[in-house]
All heavy atoms as a GROMACS GRO file, in nm:
protein
  491
    1MET      N    1   9.331 -14.670  -8.108
    1MET     CA    2   9.295 -14.534  -8.108
    1MET      C    3   9.372 -14.449  -8.011
    1MET      O    4   9.406 -14.328  -8.036
    1MET     CB    5   9.139 -14.522  -8.086
    1MET     CG    6   9.090 -14.384  -8.110
    1MET     SD    7   9.096 -14.336  -8.281
    1MET     CE    8   8.988 -14.208  -8.282
    2LYS      N    9   9.396 -14.500  -7.892
    2LYS     CA   10   9.471 -14.432  -7.786
    2LYS      C   11   9.606 -14.400  -7.834
    2LYS      O   12   9.659 -14.293  -7.809
    2LYS     CB   13   9.462 -14.513  -7.656
    2LYS     CG   14   9.540 -14.446  -7.549
    2LYS     CD   15   9.526 -14.534  -7.416
    2LYS     CE   16   9.599 -14.471  -7.305
    2LYS     NZ   17   9.589 -14.539  -7.170
    3ILE      N   18   9.676 -14.498  -7.889
    3ILE     CA   19   9.812 -14.469  -7.937
    3ILE      C   20   9.821 -14.372  -8.039
    3ILE      O   21   9.896 -14.284  -8.039
    3ILE     CB   22   9.876 -14.614  -7.986
    3ILE    CG1   23   9.889 -14.706  -7.871
    3ILE    CG2   24  10.010 -14.593  -8.052
    3ILE    CD1   25   9.922 -14.847  -7.912
    4PHE      N   26   9.723 -14.373  -8.136
    4PHE     CA   27   9.715 -14.272  -8.246
    4PHE      C   28   9.695 -14.136  -8.189
    4PHE      O   29   9.768 -14.036  -8.217
    4PHE     CB   30   9.602 -14.308  -8.341
    4PHE     CG   31   9.585 -14.196  -8.442
    4PHE    CD1   32   9.674 -14.183  -8.545
    4PHE    CD2   33   9.467 -14.118  -8.438
    4PHE    CE1   34   9.655 -14.083  -8.648
    4PHE    CE2   35   9.450 -14.016  -8.534
    4PHE     CZ   36   9.543 -14.011  -8.631
    5LEU      N   37   9.603 -14.115  -8.093
    5LEU     CA   38   9.581 -13.984  -8.032
    5LEU      C   39   9.707 -13.936  -7.952
    5LEU      O   40   9.740 -13.816  -7.948
    5LEU     CB   41   9.458 -13.988  -7.949
    5LEU     CG   42   9.328 -14.001  -8.022
    5LEU    CD1   43   9.213 -14.008  -7.918
    5LEU    CD2   44   9.300 -13.885  -8.116
    6ASN      N   45   9.766 -14.029  -7.894
    6ASN     CA   46   9.898 -13.988  -7.814
    6ASN      C   47  10.006 -13.944  -7.903
    6ASN      O   48  10.067 -13.838  -7.879
    6ASN     CB   49   9.946 -14.104  -7.728
    6ASN     CG   50   9.869 -14.124  -7.602
    6ASN    OD1   51   9.831 -14.027  -7.537
    6ASN    ND2   52   9.849 -14.240  -7.556
    7ILE      N   53  10.018 -14.008  -8.017
    7ILE     CA   54  10.122 -13.971  -8.116
    7ILE      C   55  10.087 -13.830  -8.174
    7ILE      O   56  10.169 -13.746  -8.193
    7ILE     CB   57  10.142 -14.078  -8.217
    7ILE    CG1   58  10.212 -14.201  -8.166
    7ILE    CG2   59  10.223 -14.031  -8.333
    7ILE    CD1   60  10.209 -14.318  -8.251
    8LEU      N   61   9.952 -13.821  -8.216
    8LEU     CA   62   9.908 -13.700  -8.274
    8LEU      C   63   9.920 -13.581  -8.187
    8LEU      O   64   9.962 -13.471  -8.212
    8LEU     CB   65   9.757 -13.711  -8.323
    8LEU     CG   66   9.709 -13.610  -8.402
    8LEU    CD1   67   9.776 -13.596  -8.545
    8LEU    CD2   68   9.553 -13.635  -8.429
    9GLY      N   69   9.887 -13.610  -8.057
    9GLY     CA   70   9.901 -13.501  -7.951
    9GLY      C   71  10.040 -13.454  -7.934
    9GLY      O   72  10.073 -13.338  -7.915
   10GLY      N   73  10.133 -13.550  -7.925
   10GLY     CA   74  10.275 -13.526  -7.914
   10GLY      C   75  10.336 -13.444  -8.034
   10GLY      O   76  10.404 -13.351  -8.015
   11LEU      N   77  10.285 -13.480  -8.153
   11LEU     CA   78  10.330 -13.404  -8.273
   11LEU      C   79  10.279 -13.272  -8.274
   11LEU      O   80  10.350 -13.168  -8.308
   11LEU     CB   81  10.284 -13.479  -8.397
   11LEU     CG   82  10.353 -13.610  -8.435
   11LEU    CD1   83  10.289 -13.680  -8.549
   11LEU    CD2   84  10.504 -13.578  -8.457
   12PHE      N   85  10.153 -13.244  -8.224
   12PHE     CA   86  10.097 -13.113  -8.218
   12PHE      C   87  10.172 -13.034  -8.125
   12PHE      O   88  10.196 -12.910  -8.146
   12PHE     CB   89   9.946 -13.123  -8.179
   12PHE     CG   90   9.847 -13.132  -8.290
   12PHE    CD1   91   9.867 -13.220  -8.381
   12PHE    CD2   92   9.741 -13.040  -8.304
   12PHE    CE1   93   9.771 -13.238  -8.494
   12PHE    CE2   94   9.649 -13.053  -8.403
   12PHE     CZ   95   9.665 -13.149  -8.499
   13ILE      N   96  10.211 -13.085  -8.016
   13ILE     CA   97  10.286 -13.007  -7.914
   13ILE      C   98  10.421 -12.968  -7.970
   13ILE      O   99  10.469 -12.856  -7.952
   13ILE     CB  100  10.296 -13.086  -7.778
   13ILE    CG1  101  10.166 -13.106  -7.713
   13ILE    CG2  102  10.406 -13.022  -7.685
   13ILE    CD1  103  10.168 -13.199  -7.593
   14LEU      N  104  10.494 -13.061  -8.032
   14LEU     CA  105  10.621 -13.033  -8.096
   14LEU      C  106  10.608 -12.926  -8.200
   14LEU      O  107  10.690 -12.833  -8.204
   14LEU     CB  108  10.684 -13.157  -8.155
   14LEU     CG  109  10.732 -13.261  -8.048
   14LEU    CD1  110  10.779 -13.387  -8.125
   14LEU    CD2  111  10.836 -13.197  -7.965
   15VAL      N  112  10.518 -12.935  -8.290
   15VAL     CA  113  10.494 -12.839  -8.394
   15VAL      C  114  10.467 -12.703  -8.326
   15VAL      O  115  10.521 -12.600  -8.373
   15VAL     CB  116  10.381 -12.880  -8.495
   15VAL    CG1  117  10.355 -12.764  -8.583
   15VAL    CG2  118  10.428 -12.999  -8.575
   16GLY      N  119  10.379 -12.700  -8.230
   16GLY     CA  120  10.340 -12.577  -8.161
   16GLY      C  121  10.466 -12.522  -8.098
   16GLY      O  122  10.485 -12.392  -8.099
   17LEU      N  123  10.548 -12.596  -8.033
   17LEU     CA  124  10.676 -12.537  -7.971
   17LEU      C  125  10.764 -12.480  -8.073
   17LEU      O  126  10.824 -12.368  -8.051
   17LEU     CB  127  10.744 -12.642  -7.889
   17LEU     CG  128  10.665 -12.685  -7.761
   17LEU    CD1  129  10.745 -12.802  -7.689
   17LEU    CD2  130  10.659 -12.565  -7.667
   18VAL      N  131  10.780 -12.537  -8.186
   18VAL     CA  132  10.870 -12.488  -8.287
   18VAL      C  133  10.813 -12.364  -8.346
   18VAL      O  134  10.882 -12.260  -8.360
   18VAL     CB  135  10.878 -12.592  -8.410
   18VAL    CG1  136  10.943 -12.518  -8.527
   18VAL    CG2  137  10.963 -12.709  -8.358
   19TRP      N  138  10.681 -12.355  -8.363
   19TRP     CA  139  10.617 -12.227  -8.412
   19TRP      C  140  10.634 -12.113  -8.307
   19TRP      O  141  10.655 -12.003  -8.346
   19TRP     CB  142  10.471 -12.252  -8.436
   19TRP     CG  143  10.449 -12.325  -8.566
   19TRP    CD1  144  10.547 -12.383  -8.646
   19TRP    CD2  145  10.319 -12.355  -8.624
   19TRP    NE1  146  10.482 -12.439  -8.753
   19TRP    CE2  147  10.344 -12.438  -8.741
   19TRP    CE3  148  10.193 -12.330  -8.589
   19TRP    CZ2  149  10.241 -12.470  -8.820
   19TRP    CZ3  150  10.085 -12.379  -8.668
   19TRP    CH2  151  10.118 -12.451  -8.783
   20ILE      N  152  10.623 -12.149  -8.178
   20ILE     CA  153  10.639 -12.043  -8.072
   20ILE      C  154  10.777 -11.996  -8.079
   20ILE      O  155  10.807 -11.871  -8.075
   20ILE     CB  156  10.613 -12.106  -7.935
   20ILE    CG1  157  10.453 -12.141  -7.918
   20ILE    CG2  158  10.654 -12.020  -7.822
   20ILE    CD1  159  10.424 -12.227  -7.805
   21LEU      N  160  10.881 -12.086  -8.083
   21LEU     CA  161  11.021 -12.036  -8.095
   21LEU      C  162  11.051 -11.961  -8.217
   21LEU      O  163  11.130 -11.863  -8.216
   21LEU     CB  164  11.116 -12.155  -8.083
   21LEU     CG  165  11.114 -12.228  -7.948
   21LEU    CD1  166  11.194 -12.352  -7.949
   21LEU    CD2  167  11.150 -12.142  -7.832
   22GLN      N  168  10.991 -11.996  -8.329
   22GLN     CA  169  11.010 -11.918  -8.452
   22GLN      C  170  10.950 -11.781  -8.435
   22GLN      O  171  10.998 -11.680  -8.482
   22GLN     CB  172  10.957 -11.986  -8.574
   22GLN     CG  173  11.040 -12.105  -8.621
   22GLN     CD  174  10.983 -12.178  -8.738
   22GLN    OE1  175  10.868 -12.182  -8.759
   22GLN    NE2  176  11.070 -12.242  -8.821
   23GLY      N  177  10.828 -11.781  -8.385
   23GLY     CA  178  10.755 -11.648  -8.369
   23GLY      C  179  10.825 -11.553  -8.285
   23GLY      O  180  10.816 -11.428  -8.303
   24ILE      N  181  10.893 -11.601  -8.172
   24ILE     CA  182  10.958 -11.508  -8.090
   24ILE      C  183  11.103 -11.490  -8.130
   24ILE      O  184  11.194 -11.442  -8.053
   24ILE     CB  185  10.948 -11.551  -7.935
   24ILE    CG1  186  11.008 -11.690  -7.911
   24ILE    CG2  187  10.802 -11.546  -7.894
   24ILE    CD1  188  11.013 -11.730  -7.769
   25ASN      N  189  11.139 -11.538  -8.243
   25ASN     CA  190  11.273 -11.510  -8.315
   25ASN      C  191  11.385 -11.587  -8.242
   25ASN      O  192  11.499 -11.540  -8.237
   25ASN     CB  193  11.303 -11.366  -8.323
   25ASN     CG  194  11.376 -11.332  -8.452
   25ASN    OD1  195  11.378 -11.410  -8.539
   25ASN    ND2  196  11.437 -11.208  -8.451
   26VAL      N  197  11.359 -11.706  -8.187
   26VAL     CA  198  11.465 -11.793  -8.126
   26VAL      C  199  11.522 -11.877  -8.241
   26VAL      O  200  11.650 -11.900  -8.242
   26VAL     CB  201  11.413 -11.868  -8.014
   26VAL    CG1  202  11.519 -11.971  -7.957
   26VAL    CG2  203  11.366 -11.779  -7.894
   27VAL      N  204  11.431 -11.940  -8.314
   27VAL     CA  205  11.478 -12.023  -8.429
   27VAL      C  206  11.469 -11.940  -8.553
   27VAL      O  207  11.365 -11.883  -8.596
   27VAL     CB  208  11.377 -12.148  -8.443
   27VAL    CG1  209  11.416 -12.232  -8.564
   27VAL    CG2  210  11.387 -12.230  -8.317
   28LEU      N  211  11.586 -11.921  -8.609
   28LEU     CA  212  11.592 -11.836  -8.731
   28LEU      C  213  11.592 -11.912  -8.856
   28LEU      O  214  11.600 -12.039  -8.859
   28LEU     CB  215  11.726 -11.750  -8.724
   28LEU     CG  216  11.739 -11.667  -8.598
   28LEU    CD1  217  11.870 -11.600  -8.591
   28LEU    CD2  218  11.622 -11.557  -8.597
   29GLY      N  219  11.582 -11.843  -8.970
   29GLY     CA  220  11.597 -11.916  -9.099
   29GLY      C  221  11.465 -11.953  -9.165
   29GLY      O  222  11.453 -12.035  -9.258
   30SER      N  223  11.354 -11.890  -9.126
   30SER     CA  224  11.227 -11.926  -9.185
   30SER      C  225  11.148 -11.785  -9.192
   30SER      O  226  11.177 -11.691  -9.134
   30SER     CB  227  11.146 -12.009  -9.081
   30SER     OG  228  11.014 -12.018  -9.117
   31MET      N  229  11.053 -11.791  -9.284
   31MET     CA  230  10.968 -11.670  -9.313
   31MET      C  231  10.882 -11.643  -9.183
   31MET      O  232  10.823 -11.537  -9.160
   31MET     CB  233  10.881 -11.677  -9.431
   31MET     CG  234  10.781 -11.787  -9.432
   31MET     SD  235  10.618 -11.705  -9.454
   31MET     CE  236  10.514 -11.842  -9.415
   32MET      N  237  10.869 -11.744  -9.094
   32MET     CA  238  10.793 -11.728  -8.973
   32MET      C  239  10.868 -11.667  -8.865
   32MET      O  240  10.808 -11.617  -8.763
   32MET     CB  241  10.740 -11.868  -8.923
   32MET     CG  242  10.640 -11.935  -9.016
   32MET     SD  243  10.607 -12.100  -8.986
   32MET     CE  244  10.559 -12.098  -8.819
   33SER      N  245  10.996 -11.657  -8.874
   33SER     CA  246  11.083 -11.597  -8.772
   33SER      C  247  11.055 -11.458  -8.745
   33SER      O  248  11.058 -11.379  -8.843
   33SER     CB  249  11.233 -11.620  -8.808
   33SER     OG  250  11.263 -11.762  -8.817
   34GLY      N  251  11.032 -11.422  -8.619
   34GLY     CA  252  11.016 -11.282  -8.587
   34GLY      C  253  10.871 -11.237  -8.601
   34GLY      O  254  10.850 -11.117  -8.573
   35HIS      N  255  10.781 -11.313  -8.640
   35HIS     CA  256  10.642 -11.275  -8.648
   35HIS      C  257  10.557 -11.328  -8.536
   35HIS      O  258  10.543 -11.454  -8.520
   35HIS     CB  259  10.580 -11.317  -8.778
   35HIS     CG  260  10.647 -11.261  -8.897
   35HIS    ND1  261  10.601 -11.142  -8.956
   35HIS    CD2  262  10.743 -11.297  -8.973
   35HIS    CE1  263  10.676 -11.108  -9.055
   35HIS    NE2  264  10.770 -11.212  -9.070
   36ILE      N  265  10.517 -11.245  -8.452
   36ILE     CA  266  10.451 -11.284  -8.316
   36ILE      C  267  10.326 -11.362  -8.341
   36ILE      O  268  10.284 -11.447  -8.263
   36ILE     CB  269  10.425 -11.159  -8.234
   36ILE    CG1  270  10.400 -11.210  -8.087
   36ILE    CG2  271  10.317 -11.075  -8.283
   36ILE    CD1  272  10.519 -11.252  -8.008
   37GLU      N  273  10.252 -11.341  -8.457
   37GLU     CA  274  10.129 -11.414  -8.482
   37GLU      C  275  10.161 -11.564  -8.497
   37GLU      O  276  10.068 -11.648  -8.458
   37GLU     CB  277  10.059 -11.357  -8.609
   37GLU     CG  278  10.133 -11.366  -8.737
   37GLU     CD  279  10.207 -11.232  -8.766
   37GLU    OE1  280  10.212 -11.142  -8.676
   37GLU    OE2  281  10.267 -11.230  -8.871
   38TYR      N  282  10.273 -11.607  -8.539
   38TYR     CA  283  10.306 -11.745  -8.544
   38TYR      C  284  10.322 -11.807  -8.408
   38TYR      O  285  10.295 -11.918  -8.387
   38TYR     CB  286  10.428 -11.773  -8.628
   38TYR     CG  287  10.390 -11.743  -8.779
   38TYR    CD1  288  10.443 -11.638  -8.847
   38TYR    CD2  289  10.301 -11.832  -8.849
   38TYR    CE1  290  10.415 -11.612  -8.982
   38TYR    CE2  291  10.281 -11.808  -8.980
   38TYR     CZ  292  10.332 -11.698  -9.046
   38TYR     OH  293  10.297 -11.673  -9.180
   39SER      N  294  10.370 -11.728  -8.313
   39SER     CA  295  10.388 -11.780  -8.173
   39SER      C  296  10.256 -11.796  -8.114
   39SER      O  297  10.234 -11.893  -8.042
   39SER     CB  298  10.478 -11.684  -8.094
   39SER     OG  299  10.424 -11.562  -8.079
   40LEU      N  300  10.160 -11.707  -8.146
   40LEU     CA  301  10.028 -11.730  -8.099
   40LEU      C  302   9.958 -11.847  -8.148
   40LEU      O  303   9.885 -11.926  -8.082
   40LEU     CB  304   9.944 -11.602  -8.122
   40LEU     CG  305   9.993 -11.473  -8.053
   40LEU    CD1  306   9.902 -11.351  -8.102
   40LEU    CD2  307   9.988 -11.490  -7.911
   41LEU      N  308   9.984 -11.873  -8.285
   41LEU     CA  309   9.927 -11.989  -8.342
   41LEU      C  310   9.987 -12.116  -8.277
   41LEU      O  311   9.926 -12.221  -8.268
   41LEU     CB  312   9.948 -11.992  -8.498
   41LEU     CG  313   9.862 -11.891  -8.581
   41LEU    CD1  314   9.904 -11.894  -8.729
   41LEU    CD2  315   9.715 -11.942  -8.563
   42GLY      N  316  10.118 -12.109  -8.256
   42GLY     CA  317  10.183 -12.217  -8.191
   42GLY      C  318  10.128 -12.253  -8.051
   42GLY      O  319  10.119 -12.373  -8.013
   43VAL      N  320  10.090 -12.152  -7.976
   43VAL     CA  321  10.029 -12.178  -7.847
   43VAL      C  322   9.899 -12.248  -7.864
   43VAL      O  323   9.864 -12.340  -7.792
   43VAL     CB  324  10.005 -12.037  -7.769
   43VAL    CG1  325   9.918 -12.054  -7.647
   43VAL    CG2  326  10.142 -11.978  -7.731
   44ILE      N  327   9.825 -12.206  -7.967
   44ILE     CA  328   9.689 -12.275  -7.997
   44ILE      C  329   9.717 -12.427  -8.034
   44ILE      O  330   9.649 -12.512  -7.986
   44ILE     CB  331   9.615 -12.200  -8.099
   44ILE    CG1  332   9.575 -12.062  -8.045
   44ILE    CG2  333   9.493 -12.275  -8.147
   44ILE    CD1  334   9.521 -11.969  -8.149
   45VAL      N  335   9.814 -12.440  -8.125
   45VAL     CA  336   9.838 -12.576  -8.174
   45VAL      C  337   9.896 -12.671  -8.053
   45VAL      O  338   9.849 -12.787  -8.045
   45VAL     CB  339   9.931 -12.571  -8.290
   45VAL    CG1  340   9.985 -12.718  -8.326
   45VAL    CG2  341   9.869 -12.511  -8.411
   46ALA      N  342   9.975 -12.618  -7.976
   46ALA     CA  343  10.032 -12.684  -7.855
   46ALA      C  344   9.920 -12.717  -7.767
   46ALA      O  345   9.909 -12.825  -7.699
   46ALA     CB  346  10.143 -12.612  -7.792
   47GLY      N  347   9.827 -12.621  -7.747
   47GLY     CA  348   9.705 -12.641  -7.658
   47GLY      C  349   9.617 -12.758  -7.705
   47GLY      O  350   9.575 -12.830  -7.630
   48ILE      N  351   9.605 -12.760  -7.838
   48ILE     CA  352   9.526 -12.870  -7.902
   48ILE      C  353   9.595 -13.004  -7.864
   48ILE      O  354   9.530 -13.106  -7.840
   48ILE     CB  355   9.496 -12.844  -8.048
   48ILE    CG1  356   9.408 -12.724  -8.062
   48ILE    CG2  357   9.443 -12.966  -8.109
   48ILE    CD1  358   9.393 -12.675  -8.208
   49GLY      N  359   9.728 -13.005  -7.880
   49GLY     CA  360   9.801 -13.126  -7.856
   49GLY      C  361   9.782 -13.174  -7.709
   49GLY      O  362   9.771 -13.290  -7.680
   50VAL      N  363   9.792 -13.082  -7.620
   50VAL     CA  364   9.769 -13.116  -7.476
   50VAL      C  365   9.631 -13.173  -7.454
   50VAL      O  366   9.612 -13.267  -7.382
   50VAL     CB  367   9.796 -12.990  -7.386
   50VAL    CG1  368   9.749 -13.017  -7.244
   50VAL    CG2  369   9.940 -12.954  -7.382
   51ALA      N  370   9.530 -13.110  -7.513
   51ALA     CA  371   9.395 -13.153  -7.501
   51ALA      C  372   9.380 -13.293  -7.557
   51ALA      O  373   9.306 -13.377  -7.502
   51ALA     CB  374   9.295 -13.060  -7.576
   52LEU      N  375   9.449 -13.324  -7.671
   52LEU     CA  376   9.442 -13.458  -7.729
   52LEU      C  377   9.500 -13.560  -7.633
   52LEU      O  378   9.445 -13.664  -7.615
   52LEU     CB  379   9.515 -13.467  -7.862
   52LEU     CG  380   9.442 -13.412  -7.981
   52LEU    CD1  381   9.534 -13.400  -8.098
   52LEU    CD2  382   9.322 -13.498  -8.011
   53LEU      N  383   9.605 -13.524  -7.573
   53LEU     CA  384   9.679 -13.619  -7.473
   53LEU      C  385   9.586 -13.640  -7.347
   53LEU      O  386   9.570 -13.752  -7.303
   53LEU     CB  387   9.817 -13.566  -7.428
   53LEU     CG  388   9.924 -13.566  -7.527
   53LEU    CD1  389  10.043 -13.508  -7.477
   53LEU    CD2  390   9.954 -13.707  -7.579
   54VAL      N  391   9.520 -13.539  -7.304
   54VAL     CA  392   9.438 -13.556  -7.193
   54VAL      C  393   9.321 -13.637  -7.228
   54VAL      O  394   9.268 -13.727  -7.157
   54VAL     CB  395   9.386 -13.407  -7.134
   54VAL    CG1  396   9.271 -13.429  -7.036
   54VAL    CG2  397   9.504 -13.336  -7.076
   55PHE      N  398   9.260 -13.610  -7.347
   55PHE     CA  399   9.141 -13.689  -7.394
   55PHE      C  400   9.176 -13.838  -7.407
   55PHE      O  401   9.104 -13.919  -7.369
   55PHE     CB  402   9.091 -13.637  -7.525
   55PHE     CG  403   8.976 -13.708  -7.583
   55PHE    CD1  404   8.849 -13.696  -7.533
   55PHE    CD2  405   8.997 -13.797  -7.696
   55PHE    CE1  406   8.741 -13.772  -7.581
   55PHE    CE2  407   8.893 -13.861  -7.754
   55PHE     CZ  408   8.769 -13.852  -7.691
   56ALA      N  409   9.290 -13.866  -7.466
   56ALA     CA  410   9.336 -14.002  -7.496
   56ALA      C  411   9.366 -14.081  -7.362
   56ALA      O  412   9.348 -14.200  -7.365
   56ALA     CB  413   9.455 -14.005  -7.582
   57ASN      N  414   9.412 -14.009  -7.266
   57ASN     CA  415   9.456 -14.080  -7.142
   57ASN      C  416   9.364 -14.060  -7.024
   57ASN      O  417   9.399 -14.096  -6.913
   57ASN     CB  418   9.599 -14.026  -7.108
   57ASN     CG  419   9.694 -14.069  -7.212
   57ASN    OD1  420   9.714 -14.194  -7.236
   57ASN    ND2  421   9.766 -13.972  -7.275
   58ARG      N  422   9.248 -14.010  -7.045
   58ARG     CA  423   9.145 -14.007  -6.945
   58ARG      C  424   9.103 -14.138  -6.894
   58ARG      O  425   9.098 -14.236  -6.976
   58ARG     CB  426   9.036 -13.908  -6.969
   58ARG     CG  427   8.935 -13.975  -7.070
   58ARG     CD  428   8.828 -13.876  -7.111
   58ARG     NE  429   8.720 -13.938  -7.189
   58ARG     CZ  430   8.732 -13.994  -7.310
   58ARG    NH1  431   8.843 -13.985  -7.378
   58ARG    NH2  432   8.624 -14.047  -7.370
   59LYS      N  433   9.067 -14.144  -6.768
   59LYS     CA  434   9.016 -14.272  -6.717
   59LYS      C  435   8.862 -14.283  -6.741
   59LYS      O  436   8.794 -14.186  -6.721
   59LYS     CB  437   9.041 -14.288  -6.566
   59LYS     CG  438   9.194 -14.275  -6.533
   59LYS     CD  439   9.215 -14.365  -6.421
   59LYS     CE  440   9.362 -14.347  -6.382
   59LYS     NZ  441   9.446 -14.461  -6.413
   60LYS      N  442   8.826 -14.405  -6.796
   60LYS     CA  443   8.678 -14.416  -6.813
   60LYS      C  444   8.619 -14.451  -6.689
   60LYS      O  445   8.667 -14.534  -6.609
   60LYS     CB  446   8.660 -14.531  -6.922
   60LYS     CG  447   8.707 -14.485  -7.060
   60LYS     CD  448   8.684 -14.592  -7.158
   60LYS     CE  449   8.748 -14.550  -7.291
   60LYS     NZ  450   8.722 -14.643  -7.397
   61LYS      N  451   8.496 -14.392  -6.666
   61LYS     CA  452   8.416 -14.429  -6.544
   61LYS      C  453   8.349 -14.556  -6.563
   61LYS      O  454   8.296 -14.580  -6.663
   61LYS     CB  455   8.315 -14.313  -6.517
   61LYS     CG  456   8.388 -14.187  -6.479
   61LYS     CD  457   8.281 -14.083  -6.445
   61LYS     CE  458   8.348 -13.945  -6.407
   61LYS     NZ  459   8.252 -13.844  -6.380
   62MET      N  460   8.352 -14.635  -6.464
   62MET     CA  461   8.287 -14.766  -6.457
   62MET      C  462   8.141 -14.747  -6.422
   62MET      O  463   8.112 -14.686  -6.318
   62MET     CB  464   8.353 -14.868  -6.367
   62MET     CG  465   8.499 -14.888  -6.400
   62MET     SD  466   8.524 -14.974  -6.556
   62MET     CE  467   8.468 -15.144  -6.500
   63ILE      N  468   8.054 -14.790  -6.502
   63ILE     CA  469   7.912 -14.775  -6.484
   63ILE      C  470   7.863 -14.907  -6.409
   63ILE      O  471   7.885 -15.015  -6.466
   63ILE     CB  472   7.833 -14.754  -6.606
   63ILE    CG1  473   7.878 -14.628  -6.673
   63ILE    CG2  474   7.686 -14.755  -6.576
   63ILE    CD1  475   7.809 -14.613  -6.812
   64GLN      N  476   7.819 -14.896  -6.288
   64GLN     CA  477   7.779 -15.015  -6.215
   64GLN      C  478   7.626 -15.014  -6.217
   64GLN      O  479   7.554 -14.918  -6.192
   64GLN     CB  480   7.833 -15.004  -6.073
   64GLN     CG  481   7.979 -15.000  -6.062
   64GLN     CD  482   8.039 -15.019  -5.927
   64GLN    OE1  483   7.954 -15.042  -5.831
   64GLN    NE2  484   8.163 -15.011  -5.911
   65PRO      N  485   7.579 -15.140  -6.244
   65PRO     CA  486   7.430 -15.154  -6.249
   65PRO      C  487   7.361 -15.142  -6.115
   65PRO      O  488   7.412 -15.152  -6.012
   65PRO     CB  489   7.408 -15.295  -6.302
   65PRO     CG  490   7.529 -15.363  -6.279
   65PRO     CD  491   7.646 -15.260  -6.268
   0.00000   0.00000   0.00000
């Protein structure tokens, strides 16, 4: 499960970064290019990716009896 969440988090970050770059018109050739709302969605998607990575790699607390 940890490996899956790490891969998924990484993919979310990559997709979010592409959307951010398209939204601010750095990456051209798409209907998303130049539309700022896509860069905002990219920030949200990348943030979800970071949250997934943090969740997957957090240390579990040891419960002592």
